[in-house]
C-alpha positions in Angstrom: 0.0 0.0 0.0 2.8 2.4 0.9 4.5 1.6 -2.4 1.4 2.5 -4.3 0.9 5.8 -2.5 4.6 6.7 -3.1 4.3 5.8 -6.8 1.1 7.9 -7.1 2.8 10.8 -5.4 5.7 10.6 -7.8 3.3 10.7 -10.8 1.6 13.8 -9.4 4.9 15.4 -8.9 5.9 14.6 -12.4 2.6 15.8 -13.8 3.0 19.1 -11.9 6.5 19.5 -13.2 5.3 18.8 -16.8 2.4 21.3 -16.4 4.8 24.0 -15.0 7.2 23.4 -17.8 4.4 23.6 -20.4 3.2 26.9 -18.9 6.7 28.3 -18.9 7.1 27.3 -22.6 3.7 28.9 -23.4 4.7 32.1 -21.5 8.0 32.5 -23.4 6.2 31.7 -26.7 3.6 34.4 -26.1 6.3 36.8 -24.9 8.4 36.3 -28.0 5.3 36.9 -30.2 4.3 40.1 -28.4 7.9 41.3 -28.7 8.0 40.6 -32.4 4.7 42.5 -32.9 6.1 45.4 -30.9 9.3 45.3 -33.1 7.1 45.5 -36.2 5.1 48.4 -34.9 8.2 50.3 -33.9 9.7 49.9 -37.4 6.4 50.7 -39.1 5.9 53.9 -37.3 9.4 55.1 -38.4 8.8 54.0 -42.0 5.6 56.0 -42.1 7.3 58.9 -40.4 10.0 58.9 -43.1 7.5 58.6 -46.0 4.4 60.6 -45.1 4.5 62.3 -41.7 5.6 65.7 -43.1 2.9 65.8 -45.8 0.3 64.4 -43.5 0.9 66.9 -40.7 0.9 69.8 -43.2 -2.5 68.7 -44.5 -3.9 68.1 -41.0 -2.8 71.6 -39.9 -4.4 73.2 -43.0 -7.6 71.3 -42.2 -7.7 72.4 -38.6 -7.4 76.0 -39.8 -10.7 75.6 -41.5 -12.5 74.2 -38.4 -13.7 75.6 -35.1 -10.3 74.6 -33.6 -8.4 77.0 -35.9 -6.9 78.8 -32.9 -4.8 75.7 -32.1 -3.4 75.7 -35.6 -2.8 79.4 -35.5 -0.9 79.2 -32.2 1.3 76.5 -33.6 2.0 78.5 -36.8 2.9 81.5 -34.7 5.3 79.2 -32.7 6.7 77.9 -36.0 7.6 81.4 -37.2 9.2 82.2 -33.8 11.1 78.9 -33.8 12.0 78.8 -37.5 15.8 79.0 -37.1 16.2 76.6 -34.2 17.1 73.6 -36.5 20.1 75.7 -37.8 21.3 76.3 -34.3 21.8 72.7 -33.1 18.1 71.9 -32.8 16.3 70.9 -29.6 17.3 67.3 -28.6 15.5 65.4 -26.0 17.2 62.6 -24.0 13.8 61.4 -23.0 12.8 60.8 -26.7 16.2 59.3 -27.6 15.7 56.8 -24.8 12.2 55.7 -25.6 11.6 51.9 -25.3 10.3 51.8 -28.8 13.8 52.4 -30.2 15.0 49.2 -28.5 12.3 47.2 -30.2 13.3 49.0 -33.5 16.9 47.9 -32.9 16.0 44.3 -32.1 13.8 43.9 -35.3 16.9 43.7 -37.6 19.0 43.7 -35.2 21.2 46.8 -35.4 24.6 46.9 -33.7 27.1 49.8 -33.2 30.8 48.8 -33.1 33.4 51.1 -31.6 37.0 50.7 -32.8 38.6 53.8 -31.3 38.1 56.3 -28.5 37.0 59.8 -29.4 38.3 62.9 -27.5 35.7 65.2 -26.1 38.0 68.1 -26.8 37.6 67.7 -30.5 34.7 68.0 -33.0 34.0 65.4 -35.6 32.4 64.8 -38.9 31.3 61.2 -39.3 31.0 60.0 -43.0 28.2 57.4 -43.0 28.2 54.8 -45.8 26.2 53.5 -47.5 22.9 55.4 -47.7 20.6 52.5 -48.3 17.0 53.3 -48.9 16.2 55.0 -45.6 19.5 55.1 -43.7 18.0 52.9 -40.9 21.4 52.2 -39.3 22.3 55.9 -39.2 19.0 56.7 -37.5 19.0 54.0 -34.9 22.6 54.4 -33.9 23.0 58.2 -33.8 19.4 59.6 -33.3 18.5 57.2 -30.5 20.3 55.6 -27.6 19.1 52.1 -28.5 22.6 50.9 -29.4 24.3 52.8 -26.6 26.1 55.5 -28.6 26.2 57.8 -25.5 27.8 55.0 -23.4 30.3 53.9 -26.1 31.4 57.5 -26.8 30.9 59.4 -23.6 30.9 63.1 -23.9 30.2 63.0 -27.7 26.9 64.5 -29.0 25.9 63.0 -32.3 23.9 65.1 -34.8 22.5 63.1 -37.8 22.2 65.5 -40.7 19.3 65.2 -43.2 17.5 67.1 -45.9 16.8 70.7 -44.8 13.3 70.5 -46.4 12.2 68.1 -43.6 12.5 71.0 -41.2 10.0 73.1 -43.1 7.3 70.5 -42.3 5.2 71.1 -39.2 5.4 68.6 -36.3 7.9 66.5 -38.3 10.6 69.1 -37.7 10.1 68.9 -33.9 10.0 65.1 -33.9 13.3 65.0 -35.8 15.0 67.7 -33.7 14.1 65.7 -30.5 16.4 62.9 -31.7 19.3 65.3 -32.4 18.7 65.4 -36.2 19.7 68.6 -37.9 19.6 70.1 -41.5 22.5 69.0 -43.7 23.4 72.6 -44.8 26.3 74.9 -44.2 24.6 77.2 -41.7 23.6 74.3 -39.4 27.0 72.5 -39.6 29.0 75.8 -39.2 27.0 76.6 -36.0 27.5 73.2 -34.4 31.2 73.0 -35.2 32.0 76.6 -34.2 29.5 77.8 -31.6 28.4 74.7 -29.8 31.7 73.9 -27.9 33.6 70.6 -28.4 32.5 67.0 -28.4 30.1 67.4 -31.3 29.9 64.7 -34.1 27.9 65.5 -37.2 26.9 62.4 -39.1 26.6 63.0 -42.8 25.4 60.4 -45.2 27.9 61.4 -47.8 26.4 59.5 -50.8 23.0 61.1 -50.4 20.2 60.6 -52.8 22.6 59.6 -55.7 23.9 56.7 -53.7 20.4 55.5 -52.7 19.6 55.0 -56.4 22.1 52.2 -56.6 21.6 50.4 -53.4 20.5 46.8 -53.7 21.1 43.6 -51.7 24.6 42.1 -52.2 26.1 45.3 -53.5 28.8 47.2 -51.6 29.3 50.5 -53.3 29.6 54.1 -52.2 29.2 57.5 -54.0 32.3 59.3 -52.8 34.9 60.2 -55.5 33.4 63.6 -56.2 31.9 64.2 -52.7 34.4 66.6 -51.2 32.3 69.3 -49.5 32.3 67.5 -46.2 36.2 67.4 -46.3 36.3 71.2 -46.9 34.0 71.8 -44.0 36.2 69.6 -41.8 39.2 71.6 -42.8 37.6 75.0 -42.2 36.6 74.0 -38.6 39.5 71.6 -37.8 37.0 68.8 -37.2 38.4 65.3 -37.4 36.9 63.0 -40.1 35.6 59.6 -39.0 34.7 56.9 -41.6 31.7 54.8 -40.7 30.5 51.8 -42.7 27.2 50.0 -42.0 27.3 46.4 -43.1 23.8 45.2 -44.1 22.3 48.6 -44.8 21.7 47.7 -48.4 20.1 44.3 -47.5 16.9 45.4 -45.9 15.1 46.6 -49.1 14.9 45.5 -52.7 14.9 48.2 -55.3 14.2 48.5 -59.0 17.4 49.8 -60.5 17.0 52.0 -63.6 19.9 52.0 -66.1 21.7 55.2 -66.9 19.9 56.9 -69.8 16.5 55.3 -69.1 13.4 57.4 -68.6 13.2 56.1 -65.0 16.7 57.3 -64.1 16.0 60.7 -65.9 13.0 61.2 -63.6 14.9 60.3 -60.5 17.8 62.7 -61.4 15.3 65.6 -62.1 13.8 65.0 -58.6 17.2 64.9 -57.1 18.3 68.1 -58.7 15.3 70.2 -58.0 13.9 68.8 -54.7 16.9 67.1 -53.1 15.7 63.5 -53.0 15.3 60.9 -55.6 12.1 58.7 -55.7 12.9 55.0 -55.6 10.7 52.0 -56.4 11.4 49.6 -53.6 9.8 47.0 -51.5 10.4 45.1 -48.3 8.2 42.5 -46.6 4.5 42.6 -45.8 3.0 43.6 -42.4 1.6 40.2 -41.6 4.0 37.9 -43.6 7.6 38.0 -44.6 6.6 36.2 -47.8 4.6 39.1 -49.2 5.7 42.5 -50.4 5.2 45.6 -48.3 6.9 48.7 -46.8 8.5 46.9 -43.8 12.2 46.3 -44.2 13.4 42.7 -44.2 14.8 41.5 -40.8 18.5 41.5 -41.8 21.3 42.4 -39.4 22.8 45.9 -39.7 26.2 46.4 -38.1 27.6 49.9 -38.0 31.4 50.2 -37.5 32.8 53.5 -36.4 36.4 53.7 -37.7 39.5 55.5 -36.6 39.4 59.4 -36.6 41.6 61.2 -39.1 43.2 64.3 -37.5 42.4 67.4 -39.6 44.1 70.7 -39.2 42.1 74.0 -39.1 42.6 75.9 -42.4 40.3 78.9 -42.8 40.6 78.9 -46.6 41.7 75.4 -47.7 43.0 75.0 -51.2 41.8 72.4 -53.6 45.1 70.6 -53.1 44.4 70.5 -49.3 40.9 69.1 -49.9 42.0 66.5 -52.4 44.8 65.3 -50.0 42.5 64.7 -47.0 39.8 63.4 -49.2 42.2 60.8 -50.5 43.2 59.9 -46.9 39.5 59.5 -46.0 38.8 57.2 -49.0 41.8 55.0 -48.1 40.7 54.9 -44.5 37.1 53.9 -45.4 38.4 51.1 -47.7 40.7 49.8 -45.0 37.8 49.8 -42.5 35.6 47.8 -44.9 38.4 45.3 -45.6 39.2 44.8 -42.0 35.6 44.0 -40.8 33.9 42.6 -43.9 34.5 38.9 -43.1 33.3 39.4 -39.5 29.9 40.5 -40.7 28.9 38.0 -43.3 31.0 39.0 -46.4 33.6 37.0 -48.3 37.2 38.0 -48.1 37.1 38.5 -51.9 34.4 41.2 -51.6 35.6 44.7 -52.5 34.2 48.1 -51.8 33.3 49.9 -55.0 34.0 53.7 -54.8 32.1 55.7 -57.4 
């Protein structure tokens, strides 16, 4: 009898253990699904911000002006006029916004990593050259406009400013949202202010290839538009700001794009937009909202690893000659290629891969 009772107790204990184990598995399964959905939502909101927030907020503001709530829109427009030049003076960053939990879900969706290779002195200012552009520069945004990958901890005392199209700062609401992340206009007035009137420890992140580079980004291709991009080097010389090459492995892998050949009508349209508006419309797609097997606006979940290279010490020359610019531009290109070659095999590329500089 005692043996039967002991055996029965053992079964109960085993059953309880199995139930607990099953519940734990279910909990972790549900948690992982919830986290995945939060990751998708976090990325979707940024994609929509990138594509339509500026236009949408402008239309909404115009609509409110025609309703009984017109005073709200009028007050904001008055504030907009008063605050118009703030983006040119370093903006209005918010550590609270930069530390939102949503950015950690954004990071984990791909995932995105930031790799530090050298220390940066807080007594110097810097211009980071970010490559490649990709479709949306997702790695640039996550690494330098949020604290999701720990840029503030990895480079203590350094304030990153991601530079983007000045036209974005003419859009209501969008301008304030961008400034809260430390994003500034990529124009001379803004960059001059940050590098000359904002103390030291500033790092302006410029996606050097710009719209022209985005037209050629496609999975499996490692190319940068850099040969004739020398304006950022001239700015560095005028302010004595050190140049830092940055390469983001995987940036071109998250979207697929229709590439128009040179001379085609499609490329002609893209170049006209680029010349007159500052950006080039691309025909691209990622995955669908509910399935990775369908097309949509969500980027593919491919790892993006951003490597910050060794700073190049730049002297301060008020009026640099073309020879000065060419010399330091050549140094920068060589440094970027060396950075790519050193880390390419660590992040999924073959040793035979080369960086194409156009």
